[in-house]
N, C-alpha and C positions, 0 to 999 in steps of 0.2 A: 144414281148412276154407279160410281165405283163402290159405294157402300153396299150396293146390291150386286156386286161382282159383274158389272156390265159397263160398257162404254158405248157411245153411239157408233154405228157402223162406219160413218164417214171419218170419225176420229181414229178408229182402228185402221182404216185404210191409209190415212195420213201417217200414222206412227209406224206402219209396216212398209211404207214406200221407201225404197232405197235411194231415190233421188231427192227426197225431201230431207234436208239436214235439220237435226234437232240439236240445238246448241244450248249448253248450260254447264254449270259446275257439277261434275260427277253425274252427268245426264244419263250415261249408260246404265247405271244402277237404277235410276228412276224408270227407264224404259223396261228393264227386266221386271221390276216390281209391278208396273202397270200391265205388262203382258201376262204375268202369272195371276194377278188379281182378277183380271177379266177373262181368264182361261182362253186367250187367243191362240189358235193353232199357228198363226203366222208370227214370226219373231218381229219385235219392234226394233228397227235398225237405224243406222246412220246417225248415231249420236256423236257429237264433237265436244270433248271436254275442254272448257275454256282455259283451265290452268295449263294443261298439256299444250294446247295451241299457243298460248302466250309464251311458254318455255321454248317451244319449237321456233317461234318468231323472235326469240331472244329479248322478250319484253321483261321476263323474270328469269332469275337464275335456276329456279327449281319449280316443278309442277306442284309442290306442296304449299299452295297458297289458297286463301279463301276468295270467294267472290267479292267480298268487301275490299280485300287487298287489291284485286284486279281493278275494281271500280276506282279506287283511290289513285292507283298508278296510271291508268289509261284515260280515265274520264275526269280526273281531278275532282271527283264527287264522293261524298260519303253515302254509303248504302246502309240505311238504318234497317236492321233486321228485327228490331223490337217494336214493330208497329202492329196494331190490331189485325190488319189484313193478313199479315204473315201467319199468325196463329189461329185465325178464324176457321170455324167449321163451315162457314158459308160458301166454301169453294165447291160444294156439292150442288148449290142452287143453280137452277137453269139460267138465271140472269145474274150477272156479276155487277157489283156496284162500280161506280167510276173509280173509287179508291182501289178496289181490287184490280181493275184493268190497268191502272197506273202502276201499281206494285208489280204486276206480272210483266209489264213492258219494261 
């Protein structure tokens, strides 16, 4: 898919739809990267940066915090970024493993 500079049409529609919010840490950079990588003429929009959102809601004093920090503060959970699913090249596979789905969630 993306390794071939392509994304499924339905995913491109989802990423370019202004009423579908895409939430994550520094997600707008990811959206720009994906749009350029698949040569989409439509911009991928409606990204919400979790750190900025947390700052705006006065959860954190500054938007300069990591996703792990946000998880610790709001969910009282540790986000382990050093798991095989995080660095796996298998994200290009058509079917994701249960571990990948759990990590993504």
